N, CA, C and O atoms as a GROMACS GRO file, in nm:
protein
  332
    1MET      N    1  -2.506   4.749   4.066
    1MET     CA    2  -2.426   4.630   4.055
    1MET      C    3  -2.355   4.631   3.921
    1MET      O    4  -2.416   4.657   3.817
    2LYS      N    5  -2.226   4.601   3.926
    2LYS     CA    6  -2.148   4.598   3.803
    2LYS      C    7  -2.077   4.464   3.795
    2LYS      O    8  -2.001   4.427   3.885
    3ILE      N    9  -2.102   4.393   3.689
    3ILE     CA   10  -2.035   4.265   3.666
    3ILE      C   11  -1.939   4.285   3.551
    3ILE      O   12  -1.981   4.312   3.438
    4GLY      N   13  -1.812   4.272   3.578
    4GLY     CA   14  -1.712   4.294   3.474
    4GLY      C   15  -1.654   4.165   3.421
    4GLY      O   16  -1.622   4.073   3.496
    5MET      N   17  -1.643   4.161   3.293
    5MET     CA   18  -1.578   4.047   3.228
    5MET      C   19  -1.461   4.103   3.150
    5MET      O   20  -1.476   4.204   3.080
    6GLY      N   21  -1.349   4.041   3.160
    6GLY     CA   22  -1.233   4.090   3.088
    6GLY      C   23  -1.161   3.977   3.018
    6GLY      O   24  -1.183   3.859   3.046
    7ILE      N   25  -1.077   4.015   2.928
    7ILE     CA   26  -0.995   3.920   2.857
    7ILE      C   27  -0.857   3.923   2.921
    7ILE      O   28  -0.802   4.030   2.948
    8ILE      N   29  -0.804   3.807   2.945
    8ILE     CA   30  -0.670   3.800   3.003
    8ILE      C   31  -0.570   3.813   2.889
    8ILE      O   32  -0.574   3.739   2.791
    9LYS      N   33  -0.480   3.906   2.906
    9LYS     CA   34  -0.380   3.929   2.803
    9LYS      C   35  -0.243   3.913   2.868
    9LYS      O   36  -0.211   3.979   2.967
   10VAL      N   37  -0.164   3.826   2.812
   10VAL     CA   38  -0.030   3.801   2.864
   10VAL      C   39   0.069   3.840   2.756
   10VAL      O   40   0.063   3.791   2.643
   11GLU      N   41   0.160   3.928   2.792
   11GLU     CA   42   0.265   3.967   2.699
   11GLU      C   43   0.398   3.931   2.763
   11GLU      O   44   0.422   3.958   2.880
   12ILE      N   45   0.484   3.871   2.684
   12ILE     CA   46   0.618   3.835   2.732
   12ILE      C   47   0.716   3.856   2.618
   12ILE      O   48   0.690   3.818   2.504
   13SER      N   49   0.828   3.916   2.651
   13SER     CA   50   0.930   3.939   2.548
   13SER      C   51   1.020   3.816   2.538
   13SER      O   52   1.021   3.731   2.627
   14LEU      N   53   1.093   3.807   2.430
   14LEU     CA   54   1.183   3.694   2.411
   14LEU      C   55   1.289   3.686   2.522
   14LEU      O   56   1.317   3.577   2.570
   15PRO      N   57   1.350   3.798   2.563
   15PRO     CA   58   1.446   3.789   2.674
   15PRO      C   59   1.380   3.740   2.804
   15PRO      O   60   1.442   3.665   2.879
   16GLU      N   61   1.258   3.780   2.829
   16GLU     CA   62   1.186   3.733   2.948
   16GLU      C   63   1.158   3.584   2.938
   16GLU      O   64   1.171   3.511   3.037
   17ALA      N   65   1.120   3.538   2.820
   17ALA     CA   66   1.094   3.396   2.799
   17ALA      C   67   1.221   3.315   2.818
   17ALA      O   68   1.219   3.208   2.880
   18ALA      N   69   1.332   3.364   2.766
   18ALA     CA   70   1.460   3.294   2.781
   18ALA      C   71   1.500   3.287   2.927
   18ALA      O   72   1.548   3.184   2.974
   19LYS      N   73   1.480   3.397   3.000
   19LYS     CA   74   1.513   3.400   3.142
   19LYS      C   75   1.425   3.301   3.220
   19LYS      O   76   1.473   3.230   3.307
   20ALA      N   77   1.296   3.297   3.187
   20ALA     CA   78   1.203   3.205   3.254
   20ALA      C   79   1.243   3.060   3.228
   20ALA      O   80   1.239   2.978   3.319
   21LEU      N   81   1.280   3.028   3.105
   21LEU     CA   82   1.323   2.892   3.073
   21LEU      C   83   1.450   2.854   3.147
   21LEU      O   84   1.465   2.741   3.195
   22GLU      N   85   1.542   2.948   3.157
   22GLU     CA   86   1.666   2.921   3.230
   22GLU      C   87   1.638   2.897   3.378
   22GLU      O   88   1.695   2.807   3.438
   23GLU      N   89   1.550   2.978   3.437
   23GLU     CA   90   1.513   2.958   3.577
   23GLU      C   91   1.444   2.823   3.596
   23GLU      O   92   1.466   2.754   3.696
   24PHE      N   93   1.362   2.784   3.500
   24PHE     CA   94   1.295   2.654   3.506
   24PHE      C   95   1.397   2.540   3.501
   24PHE      O   96   1.384   2.441   3.573
   25ARG      N   97   1.496   2.555   3.416
   25ARG     CA   98   1.600   2.451   3.406
   25ARG      C   99   1.677   2.438   3.538
   25ARG      O  100   1.710   2.327   3.580
   26ARG      N  101   1.705   2.552   3.603
   26ARG     CA  102   1.780   2.549   3.728
   26ARG      C  103   1.698   2.496   3.845
   26ARG      O  104   1.745   2.414   3.923
   27GLU      N  105   1.576   2.543   3.857
   27GLU     CA  106   1.491   2.510   3.973
   27GLU      C  107   1.349   2.475   3.929
   27GLU      O  108   1.257   2.554   3.951
   28PRO      N  109   1.328   2.358   3.867
   28PRO     CA  110   1.193   2.325   3.818
   28PRO      C  111   1.090   2.315   3.931
   28PRO      O  112   0.974   2.353   3.912
   29LYS      N  113   1.131   2.265   4.048
   29LYS     CA  114   1.036   2.249   4.159
   29LYS      C  115   0.984   2.385   4.206
   29LYS      O  116   0.865   2.401   4.229
   30ILE      N  117   1.074   2.482   4.220
   30ILE     CA  118   1.032   2.616   4.263
   30ILE      C  119   0.941   2.680   4.159
   30ILE      O  120   0.843   2.745   4.193
   31THR      N  121   0.975   2.660   4.031
   31THR     CA  122   0.892   2.716   3.925
   31THR      C  123   0.751   2.658   3.928
   31THR      O  124   0.654   2.733   3.916
   32PHE      N  125   0.739   2.526   3.945
   32PHE     CA  126   0.608   2.464   3.953
   32PHE      C  127   0.530   2.512   4.076
   32PHE      O  128   0.409   2.531   4.069
   33GLU      N  129   0.600   2.531   4.188
   33GLU     CA  130   0.534   2.583   4.308
   33GLU      C  131   0.480   2.723   4.285
   33GLU      O  132   0.368   2.755   4.327
   34LEU      N  133   0.558   2.808   4.217
   34LEU     CA  134   0.512   2.944   4.187
   34LEU      C  135   0.390   2.941   4.096
   34LEU      O  136   0.293   3.015   4.118
   35ILE      N  137   0.394   2.857   3.994
   35ILE     CA  138   0.281   2.847   3.901
   35ILE      C  139   0.158   2.795   3.974
   35ILE      O  140   0.048   2.848   3.956
   36THR      N  141   0.177   2.692   4.058
   36THR     CA  142   0.065   2.636   4.134
   36THR      C  143   0.003   2.739   4.226
   36THR      O  144  -0.119   2.748   4.236
   37ASN      N  145   0.085   2.817   4.294
   37ASN     CA  146   0.034   2.921   4.384
   37ASN      C  147  -0.045   3.027   4.307
   37ASN      O  148  -0.148   3.075   4.355
   38GLU      N  149   0.004   3.064   4.189
   38GLU     CA  150  -0.068   3.162   4.107
   38GLU      C  151  -0.203   3.107   4.062
   38GLU      O  152  -0.302   3.180   4.063
   39ILE      N  153  -0.207   2.981   4.023
   39ILE     CA  154  -0.333   2.920   3.981
   39ILE      C  155  -0.431   2.912   4.097
   39ILE      O  156  -0.549   2.942   4.081
   40LYS      N  157  -0.382   2.873   4.215
   40LYS     CA  158  -0.468   2.867   4.334
   40LYS      C  159  -0.528   3.004   4.365
   40LYS      O  160  -0.647   3.016   4.394
   41ALA      N  161  -0.444   3.108   4.359
   41ALA     CA  162  -0.494   3.243   4.388
   41ALA      C  163  -0.597   3.286   4.285
   41ALA      O  164  -0.698   3.347   4.321
   42ALA      N  165  -0.574   3.256   4.158
   42ALA     CA  166  -0.669   3.294   4.053
   42ALA      C  167  -0.803   3.222   4.070
   42ALA      O  168  -0.908   3.284   4.056
   43VAL      N  169  -0.799   3.093   4.100
   43VAL     CA  170  -0.922   3.016   4.120
   43VAL      C  171  -0.996   3.066   4.243
   43VAL      O  172  -1.118   3.076   4.241
   44SER      N  173  -0.923   3.095   4.349
   44SER     CA  174  -0.985   3.147   4.471
   44SER      C  175  -1.056   3.280   4.444
   44SER      O  176  -1.169   3.300   4.487
   45ASN      N  177  -0.988   3.370   4.374
   45ASN     CA  178  -1.050   3.498   4.339
   45ASN      C  179  -1.173   3.479   4.252
   45ASN      O  180  -1.273   3.549   4.268
   46LEU      N  181  -1.166   3.384   4.159
   46LEU     CA  182  -1.281   3.356   4.072
   46LEU      C  183  -1.402   3.313   4.155
   46LEU      O  184  -1.512   3.364   4.136
   47PHE      N  185  -1.381   3.218   4.248
   47PHE     CA  186  -1.493   3.171   4.330
   47PHE      C  187  -1.546   3.281   4.422
   47PHE      O  188  -1.667   3.290   4.442
   48ASP      N  189  -1.458   3.363   4.476
   48ASP     CA  190  -1.503   3.475   4.559
   48ASP      C  191  -1.594   3.568   4.478
   48ASP      O  192  -1.700   3.609   4.526
   49GLN      N  193  -1.553   3.600   4.358
   49GLN     CA  194  -1.633   3.688   4.273
   49GLN      C  195  -1.765   3.624   4.235
   49GLN      O  196  -1.869   3.690   4.234
   50LEU      N  197  -1.763   3.494   4.203
   50LEU     CA  198  -1.887   3.425   4.168
   50LEU      C  199  -1.986   3.425   4.284
   50LEU      O  200  -2.104   3.451   4.265
   51LEU      N  201  -1.938   3.395   4.404
   51LEU     CA  202  -2.026   3.392   4.521
   51LEU      C  203  -2.081   3.531   4.554
   51LEU      O  204  -2.198   3.545   4.588
   52GLN      N  205  -1.997   3.634   4.543
   52GLN     CA  206  -2.042   3.771   4.566
   52GLN      C  207  -2.149   3.812   4.463
   52GLN      O  208  -2.250   3.873   4.499
   53THR      N  209  -2.126   3.778   4.338
   53THR     CA  210  -2.221   3.811   4.232
   53THR      C  211  -2.352   3.737   4.252
   53THR      O  212  -2.460   3.795   4.233
   54GLU      N  213  -2.344   3.609   4.288
   54GLU     CA  214  -2.465   3.532   4.312
   54GLU      C  215  -2.548   3.594   4.424
   54GLU      O  216  -2.670   3.606   4.412
   55MET      N  217  -2.482   3.635   4.532
   55MET     CA  218  -2.554   3.697   4.644
   55MET      C  219  -2.616   3.830   4.601
   55MET      O  220  -2.730   3.860   4.636
   56SER      N  221  -2.541   3.909   4.526
   56SER     CA  222  -2.594   4.039   4.481
   56SER      C  223  -2.715   4.020   4.389
   56SER      O  224  -2.814   4.092   4.400
   57ILE      N  225  -2.706   3.924   4.300
   57ILE     CA  226  -2.817   3.898   4.209
   57ILE      C  227  -2.939   3.847   4.285
   57ILE      O  228  -3.051   3.891   4.261
   58PHE      N  229  -2.918   3.753   4.377
   58PHE     CA  230  -3.027   3.695   4.454
   58PHE      C  231  -3.098   3.801   4.539
   58PHE      O  232  -3.221   3.807   4.540
   59LEU      N  233  -3.021   3.884   4.608
   59LEU     CA  234  -3.082   3.986   4.694
   59LEU      C  235  -3.140   4.101   4.613
   59LEU      O  236  -3.216   4.182   4.666
   60GLY      N  237  -3.106   4.108   4.486
   60GLY     CA  238  -3.158   4.216   4.403
   60GLY      C  239  -3.290   4.183   4.335
   60GLY      O  240  -3.349   4.270   4.271
   61HIS      N  241  -3.338   4.059   4.348
   61HIS     CA  242  -3.464   4.020   4.285
   61HIS      C  243  -3.583   4.085   4.358
   61HIS      O  244  -3.579   4.100   4.480
   62PRO      N  245  -3.687   4.124   4.284
   62PRO     CA  246  -3.803   4.188   4.346
   62PRO      C  247  -3.869   4.103   4.455
   62PRO      O  248  -3.916   4.157   4.555
   63ASP      N  249  -3.872   3.970   4.438
   63ASP     CA  250  -3.936   3.887   4.539
   63ASP      C  251  -3.849   3.874   4.664
   63ASP      O  252  -3.892   3.814   4.763
   64GLN      N  253  -3.730   3.930   4.662
   64GLN     CA  254  -3.641   3.925   4.777
   64GLN      C  255  -3.619   4.065   4.837
   64GLN      O  256  -3.520   4.087   4.907
   65LYS      N  257  -3.709   4.158   4.809
   65LYS     CA  258  -3.686   4.296   4.852
   65LYS      C  259  -3.680   4.312   5.003
   65LYS      O  260  -3.617   4.406   5.052
   66ASN      N  261  -3.744   4.223   5.080
   66ASN     CA  262  -3.739   4.233   5.225
   66ASN      C  263  -3.628   4.147   5.285
   66ASN      O  264  -3.608   4.145   5.406
   67ASN      N  265  -3.557   4.078   5.200
   67ASN     CA  266  -3.449   3.991   5.246
   67ASN      C  267  -3.323   4.074   5.262
   67ASN      O  268  -3.285   4.149   5.172
   68ASN      N  269  -3.258   4.061   5.374
   68ASN     CA  270  -3.132   4.132   5.398
   68ASN      C  271  -3.022   4.029   5.419
   68ASN      O  272  -3.043   3.921   5.474
   69ARG      N  273  -2.908   4.065   5.376
   69ARG     CA  274  -2.793   3.978   5.398
   69ARG      C  275  -2.762   3.977   5.547
   69ARG      O  276  -2.745   4.082   5.609
   70ASN      N  277  -2.755   3.858   5.603
   70ASN     CA  278  -2.740   3.846   5.748
   70ASN      C  279  -2.604   3.787   5.782
   70ASN      O  280  -2.593   3.671   5.822
   71GLY      N  281  -2.500   3.867   5.767
   71GLY     CA  282  -2.368   3.823   5.803
   71GLY      C  283  -2.282   3.783   5.685
   71GLY      O  284  -2.328   3.772   5.572
   72TYR      N  285  -2.157   3.761   5.718
   72TYR     CA  286  -2.060   3.731   5.615
   72TYR      C  287  -1.939   3.666   5.681
   72TYR      O  288  -1.894   3.713   5.786
   73TYR      N  289  -1.888   3.564   5.624
   73TYR     CA  290  -1.762   3.509   5.672
   73TYR      C  291  -1.689   3.444   5.555
   73TYR      O  292  -1.750   3.398   5.459
   74GLU      N  293  -1.557   3.442   5.567
   74GLU     CA  294  -1.476   3.386   5.460
   74GLU      C  295  -1.462   3.236   5.477
   74GLU      O  296  -1.467   3.184   5.589
   75ARG      N  297  -1.447   3.169   5.365
   75ARG     CA  298  -1.429   3.025   5.365
   75ARG      C  299  -1.307   2.991   5.281
   75ARG      O  300  -1.269   3.065   5.190
   76ASP      N  301  -1.247   2.880   5.314
   76ASP     CA  302  -1.138   2.827   5.231
   76ASP      C  303  -1.192   2.701   5.162
   76ASP      O  304  -1.248   2.613   5.226
   77PHE      N  305  -1.172   2.696   5.032
   77PHE     CA  306  -1.217   2.582   4.954
   77PHE      C  307  -1.094   2.506   4.903
   77PHE      O  308  -0.992   2.565   4.870
   78ALA      N  309  -1.107   2.376   4.897
   78ALA     CA  310  -1.002   2.292   4.840
   78ALA      C  311  -1.060   2.221   4.719
   78ALA      O  312  -1.163   2.153   4.729
   79LEU      N  313  -0.996   2.236   4.607
   79LEU     CA  314  -1.040   2.173   4.484
   79LEU      C  315  -0.938   2.070   4.442
   79LEU      O  316  -0.818   2.099   4.442
   80LYS      N  317  -0.981   1.952   4.408
   80LYS     CA  318  -0.887   1.849   4.362
   80LYS      C  319  -0.815   1.897   4.238
   80LYS      O  320  -0.876   1.944   4.142
   81GLY      N  321  -0.687   1.885   4.240
   81GLY     CA  322  -0.606   1.923   4.126
   81GLY      C  323  -0.572   2.071   4.122
   81GLY      O  324  -0.493   2.114   4.038
   82VAL      N  325  -0.631   2.151   4.212
   82VAL     CA  326  -0.603   2.294   4.215
   82VAL      C  327  -0.540   2.332   4.348
   82VAL      O  328  -0.440   2.404   4.352
   83GLY      N  329  -0.595   2.283   4.457
   83GLY     CA  330  -0.538   2.311   4.589
   83GLY      C  331  -0.643   2.346   4.689
   83GLY      O  332  -0.611   2.373   4.805
   0.00000   0.00000   0.00000
């Protein structure tokens, strides 16, 4: 089992920042929708990883050596303020 933690690094050049600001000025609603969708995807991936890690850790305990994972299905979660 490998649990990876990373640092998020965002790099943006001044021309990219200027272009992003101009797009925001032209279409603020579309820009907010894009940002919201990115945040929803990031939060969803975070919860998926947390649940997978929790299951791996739980099934890896010595007192659970005879316990087998019995199935798997995906779920959709809705979080207030996130989506």
